[in-house]
N, C-alpha and C positions, 0 to 999 in steps of 0.2 A: 674712443677707446681710452682707458685710463692711462696716464703717464706715470709708470711705477717709480721713475726717478724722482718726480715731484713728491710722491708719497713718502719715499725714503728720506728725502731732504726736509720734510715737514717737521721732523723731530719727534714724531709719535712713537718711533721704535725705541728711542732712548727712554721715553716715559713707560713704555711697555716693559722693558728690561728692569727698570727701577721699581715697577709695581705701582705707578702713579695714575693708572688709567681706571676708569670704571669697568664694571664687569662686561657691559655691552661693548665698550671700546676695545677691551682686551680680546673678546671673542672675534671682533672684526679683524684685529691684527693677526690672530691665530689663523683665521681663514686665508689671509694674505700669505702667511708662511707656507701653507699647503699649496697655494696656487702659484707662487712665484719663488723660484730658487734664489733669485737675487735678494729677495727680502730675508730669506732664511740665512743666507751668507752674511748679510748686514747685521742681523741680530746676533749671530755667532761672534762676529768681530767686536760688537759692543760688549758682549759678555766677557770676551777674552781681555778687552781693555780694563774692565772692572776687576778681573782677577789679577791683572798685572799691578793695578793700583793697590789692591789688597796686599800683594806681596811686598810692594814698595813700602807699605805702611808698617810692616813688621819691624821690630827693633833690630838694629844692626849689631852683630856679635862677631867681631874679628877673631877672638880667641877660639871660639867654637869652630870657625872656618879653618884655622891653623891645625887644630887637633884632628879634624877630619882629613886634611891633606896628609898629615903624618901617619895616620892609620892606614890610608890607602897605599902610601909609598912603602910602608913597613920599615921605615928608617929607624935605626938604633942609635943614631948620633944624638948626642946631647943637644937639646935645643935650648939655646939661651933666650930666655923670655925677654922680649923687648917691651919696655914700658912705653905705652902710647897713650896720648891724651885723646880721649874720644871727643869728637865734635858734638856739641850739644844740639846742633841743628839736624844731624842725620836722622835721628828717630822721628823727627816731626815732618820731614819732607814728604813722606808718603801720606801722612794724615792731612797735610796741607793740600796735596794734590787731590785727595778724596773730597776734602771740604770744598775746594774750588769746583770740582765736578758736580757735587750735590747742589751748590749754589747755581751753577749753570742749568741744571735740571729744573730747579725751582723757578728760575726766571723763564725758562722755556715753557714750563707748565702754566705759569701765569699768563704768558703771552698767548698760549693756545686758548685759554679761557677767555681772554679779552677779544681774540679774533672771533670765537664762537658767539660771544655776546654781541659783537658788532654785526655779524651776519644775521643774527636773530633780530636785532634792531632794524636793520635794513629790510628784512622780510616783512616786519610789522609795518614799517613806513610804506613799503610798496603796496601791501594789502590795503592800507588806509587810502592811499592815493588812487588805487584802482576803484575802491568803493566810492570815493568822491567823484571820480570821472563818470562812473556808472550812474550815480545819483544825478549829476548834472545832465547827463544824456537823457535820463528818464524825465527830468523836469522840463527839458527842452521839448521832448516829444509830447509831453502832457500839455504844455503851453500851446503847441501847434494844433493839437486836437481841439483844445478849448476855443482857439481862434476860429477854427473851422466850424465848430458848433455855433458860436455866437454870430457868425456871419451868414449862417443858413437863413434863407429867405422865409422858411417855414417856422422859425423860432418865435416863440411868444415870451416876452419878458414880463413877469408878474412881480409887482412890488409887494413884499410881505412886511407890513408895518407892525411896530411894537404894540403890545397889548397891556392891560392893567398891571400884570405882574412885572413887566419890564418895558416901560414906555419908551426907553431909549434904544431898545433892540431894533434891528433892521436886517432884512435879508432879501435876496432876489431868487426867484425860481425861473429858470430858462426851460420852457416847456415846448416839446415838439411831439405832437401826437402822431407824426408820421413814423418815427423810429422807436417809440416806446421808451424814450429816455427823458429824464428830467435832471437838470443840473441845479444844485443849490449853492448860491454864493452867500456864505454865512460869516463874512468878514466882520460884520457889526453885531454879531452875537457874543455875549460874554462867555468865558470858559465855563463849562458846566462844573458844578461841585463834584467832589470825589464820590464815586458810586452812582452818578447820574449820567444820562446821555440824552442828546436831542433826538427826537423822533419826528419824521416828516410824514404828513398825512395828505393824501389826495382827497379832495372834497367834491361831493355832488350836492348841490344846494337844495333841490326840491325832490324829496325831503332831504334834510341834511344827513349825509352818509359819509363818514370818514373811513378811508382805507389806508393802512400803513404802507408806505413804499420804501421804508428803510430807515436806518439809524446813521447819524453822523459820528461814526466811530473814530477813535484816535483824533479827536478834535484838536487837542493842544499840539499834536505832532504835525499837523498839516498847516504849513506856512501860508498857503494860498487860501485855505478855508473854502475850497470849491469841491463839492462832492457829486459824483455821478450816481444816480439811482435809477433802477428799472421801474418804469411806470407804464403799465398796460391799461390804465384806466382812462376814461374820457373825463379829464379833470376840468372842473369849473372853478376850482380854487385850491389853495394850499395853506396848511397850517403847520407850525412847528411847536411841539410841546416838550417839556422837560420831564423825562421818565426815569424810573430806576434802571440800572444797568441791565441790558438784555431787552429792554423795551416793554411795552404794554399792548394788550389786545385792543383796548379802547383808549382814546386820548384822555389825559387828566386835564380837564378844562381849567382848573385852578392854576395850572402851570402852562397855560397857553402863552407863548412868548411872541410869536408873530402870526399874522393872518393876512391873506390877500385873495382876491378873486380874479379870474381871468377876464371877466367882462369889465372890470374897473381899470384896466390898463390900456 
């Protein structure tokens, strides 16, 4: 349940009376006025204080006060005017009080903005930390899954060696015909040019029949460069080609980066 005293002491009611809040914030205060009588009383007290300050800021006029008293008493006696030196400070005391009040409101308003900015910064920091924790958890789970895959007794490790277009390229295919999954370790493939993507092909050797089993999407964003692909084929080999974004129906042999056969491992 909301502590209304904390709300009153936050300084937002002073800003509301002075008109320093946004439309949304003013609407929120107006709702509190309707809901809590104590808030309404506090706003009335603040407004009364402002009116008193305004009255105090009016120029002091003792002669007018004497004339008013004389009229009310109906006195016919001769009034001997008394020469009185006005204090030069009196007319400015009210204005000084008003100025101090406005300065206080300004400081309170700035402090309120600073607190809001601090809260927003903490919320952003919290969201970033939660994202980092979630990413670390996902990476840990992914690493455990990969270890399980690589230690499976049915896994076949296929070396995919660099071809003419990229002699230094290298990759591994971890093939398990039992679960229709193939993992590609592409750590030693260069980053593809903009608008291009690596495409992996399952090969049947006699006759040579390539079947696409997927793309190595978001290559640069994957630190591990290990990609899981669905492979329902009885693969005798694997090849990786560089294709336009979205992939191709048939491999571009001039862009064959790596190639390897299951029997050669």
